[in-house]
C-alpha positions in Angstrom: -20.3 -10.7 17.2 -16.5 -12.1 17.6 -13.7 -9.4 18.7 -10.6 -8.4 16.3 -8.8 -10.4 19.0 -10.6 -13.8 19.0 -10.5 -13.5 15.0 -6.3 -13.4 14.6 -6.0 -15.7 17.3 -8.4 -18.4 15.3 -6.5 -17.8 12.2 -2.7 -18.2 13.8 -0.1 -16.6 11.6 -2.0 -16.6 8.5 -3.3 -12.6 8.4 0.6 -11.9 9.8 2.2 -13.8 7.3 0.2 -12.1 4.4 1.3 -8.6 5.7 4.7 -10.0 6.1 4.8 -10.5 2.3 2.5 -8.3 0.7 4.6 -5.0 3.5 8.1 -6.4 2.0 8.1 -3.9 -1.4 6.8 -1.1 0.5 9.1 -1.3 3.6 12.0 -2.1 0.9 10.9 1.2 -1.0 10.8 3.3 2.2 14.4 2.3 3.1 16.0 2.8 -0.5 14.3 6.4 -0.6 15.9 6.8 2.7 19.0 6.0 1.7 19.1 6.6 -1.9 22.1 8.9 -3.0 22.3 10.4 -6.2 25.5 11.5 -8.3 27.4 8.4 -8.3 31.0 10.9 -8.4 32.5 12.8 -5.6 29.8 15.2 -5.5 27.4 12.8 -3.2 23.9 13.8 -2.6 22.1 11.4 0.1 18.2 12.1 0.7 14.7 11.8 -0.6 14.8 12.0 -4.2 11.6 10.4 -4.7 8.8 11.7 -6.6 4.8 11.0 -6.8 5.2 8.1 -9.7 7.6 6.3 -7.0 5.3 6.2 -4.6 2.7 4.7 -6.9 3.3 1.3 -6.8 4.0 1.3 -2.6 1.0 3.1 -1.7 -1.5 0.6 -3.7 -0.1 -2.4 -2.2 -0.5 -0.8 1.3 -4.4 -0.2 0.3 -4.6 -3.7 -1.3 -2.9 -5.5 2.0 -5.6 -3.0 4.2 -8.4 -3.9 2.1 -7.8 -7.7 2.3 -7.0 -7.7 6.0 -9.9 -5.5 6.7 -12.3 -7.6 4.6 -11.2 -10.8 6.0 -11.8 -9.7 9.6 -15.0 -8.1 8.8 -16.2 -11.4 6.7 -14.7 -13.6 10.1 -16.5 -11.5 12.6 -19.6 -12.6 10.7 -20.9 -8.9 9.4 -21.3 -8.9 5.9 -19.4 -6.2 3.3 -20.3 -3.3 4.0 -22.1 -1.1 1.1 -19.6 1.9 2.1 -16.5 -0.3 1.3 -18.0 -0.1 -3.0 -18.1 3.4 -2.3 -14.3 3.2 -0.4 -13.1 1.2 -3.3 -14.4 3.5 -6.1 -12.7 7.0 -4.7 -9.3 4.8 -4.2 -9.7 3.9 -7.4 -10.6 7.6 -9.1 -8.0 8.8 -7.1 -4.6 6.6 -8.1 -6.3 7.2 -11.8 -6.3 10.5 -11.5 -2.9 10.6 -10.2 -1.7 7.9 -13.0 -3.2 10.8 -15.6 -1.4 13.4 -14.0 1.4 12.1 -14.5 1.6 10.8 -17.5 0.3 14.5 -18.6 4.0 15.7 -17.1 5.4 12.9 -18.9 6.7 10.9 -15.8 7.6 7.5 -16.2 5.6 4.7 -14.5 7.1 3.0 -12.1 
């Protein structure tokens, strides 16, 4: 079985480039959250004004980025995709759907 280091060496910059492209949304959202400002008048308030719906897409993108990279490393190592991955996929999707339902029930707009 190949080591992760040897797999990454064989892949060259492919996985790194994928991570950089896929994570830009998450990093940009995090920076915007840290530097956001409410009230453009004289009573400016700086801080984190993000709610649960603001994190739905960044967290989902992070999961997808992790999953794609993990599956690629597993396949390159010569192992088959583990059956447990289907269970994890189901749990993550179920959790995401429950969050969406809760947000919609509270009347939060999905972003």
